[in-house]
Steps between C-alpha positions, in 0.01 A plus 500: 500500500690269272240562229542874520877470490475280194267747337738782568789299355306444177426866456732674247679803624571807291860394490398165359289665230779737404745212494272287278419791274866582461577133422217490244617809314858384526391179331305690234788736434741208499284318249478814285876548518551131430255520209673810370842331527362189335341704221825695463697178475260376234544829318878465522474161339605287797212259427543504130633753250259774399502677163727800470391838364634393162299177520186700569573721203562192282292214642574157362229303323498235235383696196433318177674641193264596219549437129328786320399505134550788258129587538523513879356158590661283769582181311600313816712511812803331657440436867556308821183667623270621224503859622493830307478843658237763428480865598229658715340655192453149360284392796124532472329706776280201580807294577641759742162534666455124540845463648469781755144408600600140567862503612559837668211745537720763676785460252499868401522624861744272683881509481559133430350356820129523583515478884124528538453199274788317667348517848153423367624192317700400811175498697325292234783247502486474883131402481569245225414699189819491297555797272799663336620840615763579236461820302566506126839655576585221743395240243722672247790487747443124537481448122812703425738426782396171665620256235403196707141625527281503809665310792299220663639487855372763748845627603620541143173654391511744792848624399394504137198715591724752671723503194197564284402797719845656468519439124144625450577828674813539292307426180245767590783751540656413164194451278170667433173321566451449126846347465435262792170384352664444162797315648265280703287405201814429299630255763200299616457131416181402318540129542561227245603534135808702604295816538671780693395864498180663382604526135553126474181428698284725282631331187477144639150512648322763287722547193513874563726765646490647854374830365188334357402289802133550594378505860390131499828392335705705746299349787586147383871576491508693827300222656771253406753685718349345813585155363588455128449125531167477682355798311625401157228568241624196303522238775232630736261723301233498774749616763626764258148623427416533870830675571447736207161598639657563840748738340218674312317543829814650653513745213139598569566555870800717413283714274664390171186330368129571534265235635348464153840449334599247764181300459540502121864390511423219746258350248764477229700178439877500544544565128844345469705504181764259628833494322764317705850615421709220352830583334420318178161670473450830325661625183859456386613242762791386284626853455477559872714194569764601242491858627566395858808307400622789280460756779700288744777471241491876434524583872793260542683611189462874568532463881170678556426503873296692755639801685624282784692276260267203525366341183148565379248222555237485226262310728519749790612845394196627312675594177312645204605324180391681184476296182424563134219242496155627406247312717233509228731361235621236743143386554440494123810285448396253769146485359638439149714215632200328658290539185768342278636236737163356606431407139858404415534262793189309388647470149829383644335236719282369215804397295586238764161329503547126461875504551753534780663848487798372694587199291871521438536772766552270799841655571345848509238394754760320713712816502198710597422267789854525635496880471176531695480622860310188597782275380766696691285497814443125479866427441591702810299241692735227373228330298606249238430560131220239512340677796529836322348349186210362704442844651490664158241247387272542805203733437478808724279807516639804323409820320608539140481785249241518226372783280160452664652569843690295755381138521486306823563142397662170595783364290842345545801734527633335182182581311512858628849540352375371166192723523711812552742408224208517255393847611611754239689804629482848362663840543459851362662840530397832343711819502521843349794498256583870537517508881577136574216498754351156548122535521393138547685192632343156507772262617295180512152353518449476878749619761355289781573177307784592264732764644772503232496827307519441127531864391848577626627200693419235241650460152363289214589440139374801303437335164409725211471811715880514450468541122460882505850529650653340194300720264588806709871440444434477127286815490751690710771401256320642200275216386151602392189322635425442131825315440425150377664180627456139395270291719644160433678240713825635630805378690687756709822362648341158544169632626205407276170638639162352425209699363121483523249701302769591252432774244668455165790742458660726438311714755561840652634538854168652599306201373748258659449660842125537463461127430787389725696321227787292638707449188487865401602604852792256493610653170497847660712403801746338264533836323531722811689264731387320817742699717349829388151371581616374841658839573179684414292266716726564799500875433121493503496380858490120482690394810496122446764320298480551121762290320611630160359202310292536182210322674435804723323645193217257575508559875682199640621706799308561821384840627255650744179681418645802680806512272309430180246775559784742573675398179195545279441843659822610332329479162212723610732744682695593183792267570549601865492215751342605828533274800158374615436640846228428752644661814505879500589603856481402864409730788518432874194514724542878534513560125875557476653374175745214558537363146419614146552294187738633235384448146734306265489559124723402213497571125539164326381558143426768244160669547418446131571127536292481812200648323543257208491217752179637650348503152610142443346399835178669389512273195487195732157617622374641172565197284704241691497265801349764730198562278241378750555821697309667218251240374411339833557771760409795276799713599539693176726781624872489421647205695812299438630184656662163462386150576743240631487123542796305632609151412237229555243772582634530853476878511247738346586868476351821374653843532275782389596862436282808490618864496482525882509142628711193439369176650638149509317175574643152560316171552635152569500209742731475796707242313602551140438134424133555574348696212231527236506215252438728200631835388148607411411494871835579657617786279534853635207621288267264691656463847639849564362761257140486634610628841664801341192572288260467793725725710515769233122488450454579869768772497352676200149474646614688813499862381655615827826331399531723192710263289492609136381279219690707248803404297861476612707820503741555214868541582615854586550678170265266315536164329780467245435140397247378246271236648266442201644203314269578206714804421814292445604395151758224510594154400587248767829644642818323575651505849728787402205696363290456806555827681285801433760723341621228261182370347193717516337726247177687574 
């Protein structure tokens, strides 16, 4: 009886079932409502701010700014993350297929969330098979709007996942599938070497563009998305190869590849063409550094800001910076530098065999030690001078520059300072005189080791390259290039210049310039006045100090390569100085113009006088100190120029002029007290001119550049001066008879 009663008590009544059913559905509905409220609160930003509609229309990402050459080549980038955007049309079909087949097979049919995949992956995770369930759109949401990246704790990751869902749905509403794919590939991280986005990855790992990626190459890069570290083709090539083959198999299953293609691709090696992106690598690194500083100054000076009033960030805002540089000519200039400097450095080192190059220069070395970063760092640690000295004399491992490539060696920090002091430096700039467009800029010998730009930032004594300025004042004031001056010792206001290789006078101005005669040049500046010469030099764009002393005739002032090339361009451009320019315009990431350079020109001398000066500069090459351009380098077309050698052979210069290009070269050591021991080796004709000649050989050999080898253009209206000294009949004129109108008969 008791048993039956107990059995009856355990039996559920209909009321109990209804009550339990009602409670169950109440719990389910409550959970749904709670989930809805929770999701709504996430959507309202109660658990973290979500992007607004405007944010979705203008997603933030760290885009590198690109420096673009005149021939459309990206010379380099400024970046926090080395990332450049591409458009959908710039993506190879194989890349899109590899991505969809591996990351999101139903990408084209879902609306941001693939619920079928989500629940399938949830099941796999419950049984211990961990897999990701994020769609491409969800991954894009994480990349764009979760700056801290993927959360590690379960609670934070759960909220983050809900945020991704909401953002993904919103992205799908605002963008097409093509735009989402493009944005995703522009934002993904491809691991080390600061490689962000598909454009950077294609260049870094395969030295190609996204549009040219083959199926195997695309499979390598898409395979890295699962783990850019563990599937790195550089660090773990076997892992990368296996992962690539998995992606290829996914492409086969999705119908993008045939079985035969897949089998063939799997047999291929990775085929890397690895080019890690380092700022100092690539062409024109010195120009890129100068340009970055210039752009910051321009933005500050002109108050150029974004639409919201915030300043532009060159490393993050994806600007397009268009320059005048020609990438081919830039390469030719850098190649010419290496060819000349490899040989010149050996010659320079050989002169010190058997003797101490720093004898008598102990103060210089001591100053260099105290200016070094190592010295400042050691002194911050309160080390005594003896302790610091011991440190500088203790050998350590280091990498030093050489023309054969970087050398890993062991030497003392003191010896490394001495080693670098003996490395010759060099700079070159080439520009079109009519437009002012700089086509090549070589600011130094190696940006990684020596970052100081010697084209524009540095100034050195110009030596005899200053002589044409004195003759230009004379020519512009009516003197003929055939006017004769004495070439004998002279004293000008207490200044008595020395002379080497003196030609017996009297000699014509043309001969004096061609053979770089000091006494004759001093005589000319005495006639025309040092102040007039200084005025012309400043009017021709020299921005450094030029004191009105007679010695400026021989180049005792300092100037930059940039200024000197601009000044010489005045002669070729019929007396019109044109400011050398290398920055044309800047556009924002959407292509809107935000800055455009304004050309600066100034008439500084008579066009007839300018042409006479060009003819006199041609004489330097035809029969004077620049003759090796013709007899050694076989450049027989019309070329002018001027060699220059400063005091004690510390600086070697050559500035060459052609009808469409003016180029300047400087060579010297870091310290002026370190120099060639003989003028034969240290003169501009030997230590600077060869780089110009090698550069011009390469330029003329490239027919795509279309630079003429013809003669210089006559002044508008024709030449009105007689340049043939053989047509003059005269006795040696007095000073009063020196001008054209006073002394010449034809």
